[in-house]
C-alpha positions as CSV (number, residue, x, y, z in Angstrom):
1,M,-27.2,61.2,45.5
2,M,-31.0,60.9,45.3
3,E,-32.6,63.4,43.0
4,L,-35.7,65.0,44.5
5,T,-38.4,67.0,42.8
6,Q,-41.1,69.2,44.4
7,Q,-44.7,68.5,43.4
8,S,-47.9,69.9,44.7
9,K,-48.4,67.0,47.2
10,G,-44.9,66.7,48.5
11,L,-41.6,65.3,47.5
12,V,-41.3,62.3,45.2
13,H,-38.1,60.5,44.3
14,N,-36.5,59.7,41.0
15,P,-38.0,56.4,39.7
16,A,-34.9,55.6,37.8
17,I,-33.0,55.3,41.1
18,S,-35.7,53.3,42.9
19,G,-36.4,50.8,40.3
20,G,-39.6,52.5,39.1
21,D,-41.3,52.9,42.5
22,S,-43.2,56.1,42.2
23,R,-44.7,56.2,45.7
24,P,-44.3,59.6,47.5
25,L,-40.9,59.9,49.2
26,D,-42.6,60.3,52.5
27,C,-43.7,56.6,52.4
28,V,-40.5,55.0,51.1
29,V,-37.5,53.9,53.0
30,I,-34.5,55.5,51.3
31,H,-31.5,53.3,50.3
32,H,-28.3,54.8,51.6
33,R,-24.8,53.7,50.7
34,E,-24.4,52.3,54.2
35,G,-27.7,50.3,54.0
36,L,-31.3,51.2,54.5
37,Q,-31.9,54.7,55.8
38,M,-34.7,54.9,58.3
39,R,-36.6,58.2,58.9
40,L,-36.9,59.0,62.6
41,F,-39.3,61.6,63.7
42,L,-38.0,63.8,66.6
43,D,-39.7,65.9,69.2
44,C,-38.3,67.5,72.3
45,E,-39.7,69.3,75.3
46,F,-37.6,72.0,76.9
47,N,-37.8,74.5,79.7
48,E,-39.4,77.5,78.1
49,F,-38.0,79.2,75.0
50,K,-34.4,78.1,74.3
51,G,-34.3,76.3,77.7
52,A,-32.7,73.1,78.9
53,L,-33.9,69.8,77.5
54,I,-36.6,68.0,79.5
55,S,-37.6,65.1,77.2
56,M,-36.7,63.7,73.8
57,A,-38.5,61.2,71.6
58,L,-37.8,59.5,68.3
59,V,-40.4,57.4,66.4
60,S,-39.3,55.5,63.4
61,E,-41.4,55.1,60.2
62,D,-42.1,51.5,61.1
63,G,-43.3,52.4,64.7
64,R,-40.2,51.7,66.9
65,E,-40.0,54.3,69.6
66,W,-37.5,55.8,72.0
67,Y,-38.4,58.2,74.7
68,E,-36.4,59.6,77.7
69,V,-36.9,62.3,80.3
70,V,-34.0,64.2,82.0
71,P,-34.2,66.2,85.2
72,C,-35.5,69.8,85.1
73,G,-34.4,71.7,88.1
74,L,-36.5,74.9,87.9
75,P,-39.2,74.5,85.3
76,G,-40.9,77.7,84.2
77,A,-44.5,78.4,85.1
78,W,-45.9,77.3,81.7
79,V,-43.7,74.1,81.7
80,T,-44.8,73.3,85.2
81,E,-48.4,73.5,84.2
82,H,-48.3,72.0,80.7
83,V,-45.3,69.7,80.4
84,M,-44.2,68.3,83.7
85,P,-47.5,66.6,84.6
86,I,-47.6,64.6,81.4
87,L,-44.0,63.3,81.0
88,G,-45.2,59.8,81.8
89,K,-41.9,58.4,83.2
90,P,-39.3,59.3,85.7
91,A,-36.2,61.3,84.8
92,I,-32.8,59.7,84.2
93,S,-29.4,61.4,84.1
94,Y,-28.4,63.2,80.9
95,R,-25.5,60.7,80.5
96,D,-27.9,57.7,80.9
97,M,-30.2,59.3,78.3
98,Q,-27.2,59.6,75.9
99,N,-26.3,55.9,76.5
100,S,-29.9,54.9,75.9
101,L,-30.0,57.1,72.7
102,Q,-26.8,55.5,71.4
103,A,-28.0,52.0,72.0
104,W,-31.4,52.7,70.3
105,L,-29.8,54.3,67.3
106,S,-27.4,51.4,66.8
107,Q,-30.2,49.2,65.4
108,F,-30.3,51.3,62.2
109,D,-27.9,51.2,59.2
110,A,-28.4,54.9,58.6
111,V,-31.0,57.5,59.8
112,H,-32.7,60.6,58.6
113,I,-33.9,62.8,61.5
114,V,-37.1,64.8,60.8
115,A,-38.3,67.5,63.2
116,D,-40.8,70.3,63.1
117,W,-38.8,72.8,65.1
118,P,-35.1,73.8,64.9
119,E,-34.5,73.6,68.6
120,D,-35.4,69.9,68.5
121,I,-32.5,69.3,66.1
122,Q,-30.3,71.4,68.4
123,H,-31.1,69.4,71.5
124,F,-30.6,66.1,69.5
125,C,-27.2,67.3,68.3
126,N,-26.2,68.4,71.8
127,A,-27.1,64.9,73.0
128,L,-24.6,63.5,70.6
129,I,-21.7,65.4,72.2
130,V,-20.3,63.6,75.3
131,G,-17.1,65.6,75.8
132,A,-14.4,67.7,74.2
133,G,-13.9,66.2,70.8
134,M,-16.0,63.1,71.7
135,R,-19.4,62.1,70.4
136,L,-21.8,59.2,70.6
137,N,-21.2,56.4,68.1
138,T,-24.2,56.6,65.7
139,P,-25.1,55.3,62.3
140,P,-24.6,57.8,59.5
141,L,-27.3,60.5,59.9
142,T,-28.9,63.4,58.1
143,M,-31.5,65.9,59.4
144,E,-34.3,68.1,58.2
145,V,-36.7,70.6,59.7
146,L,-40.2,70.6,58.2
147,R,-42.9,73.3,58.6
148,I,-45.8,71.1,59.6
149,D,-48.7,71.3,61.9
150,A,-48.9,67.8,63.3
151,E,-51.7,66.7,65.5
152,S,-50.8,65.0,68.8
153,T,-52.9,62.9,71.0
154,L,-51.2,64.5,74.1
155,P,-49.7,67.9,73.1
156,Q,-46.5,68.9,74.9
157,N,-45.5,65.2,75.4
158,A,-42.5,64.6,73.2
159,L,-43.4,60.9,72.4
160,H,-47.0,61.7,71.4
161,D,-45.8,64.8,69.4
162,A,-43.2,62.7,67.6
163,R,-45.9,60.1,66.7
164,G,-48.0,63.0,65.4
165,I,-45.2,64.2,63.2
166,R,-44.6,60.7,61.8
167,D,-48.3,60.3,61.1
168,A,-48.6,63.7,59.4
169,V,-45.6,63.2,57.2
170,C,-46.4,59.6,56.3
171,S,-50.0,60.4,55.5
172,G,-49.0,63.3,53.3
173,V,-50.8,65.9,55.4
């Protein structure tokens, strides 16, 4: 288990474990017992507070991206005005989104999902479940929710917001 310590500018890792590398943790790929653990920055858009998923995006530390949109039958007024016009791609079925997510995650040895809002993690976890007692086949994964105000080049678009989270975390903001 990696030892972490809190310092004024964020988390750093134990140099004894990393061979003396003292870079901030937020700029280092973590070694996991299954292989290299890649951090994936997650953002979702959903239909109003606690509503159904509309779109989900993951952006890796090294810039690989995954983004899908699912149908939204009756978007709320705010969502109709601020989210729906900027989705940027057509919706696919929820099951096709799950298949796409599984295929994309399969390129990693292990992943650490980072989000800035708990409902994003909830929607991600829901997407992993495909039936009673059945889930997507994924690499080993862990998750965390950070309190961070990330800037986005297109607010309310999950892909742009996930990029903003990655940029904020990796720059130490």
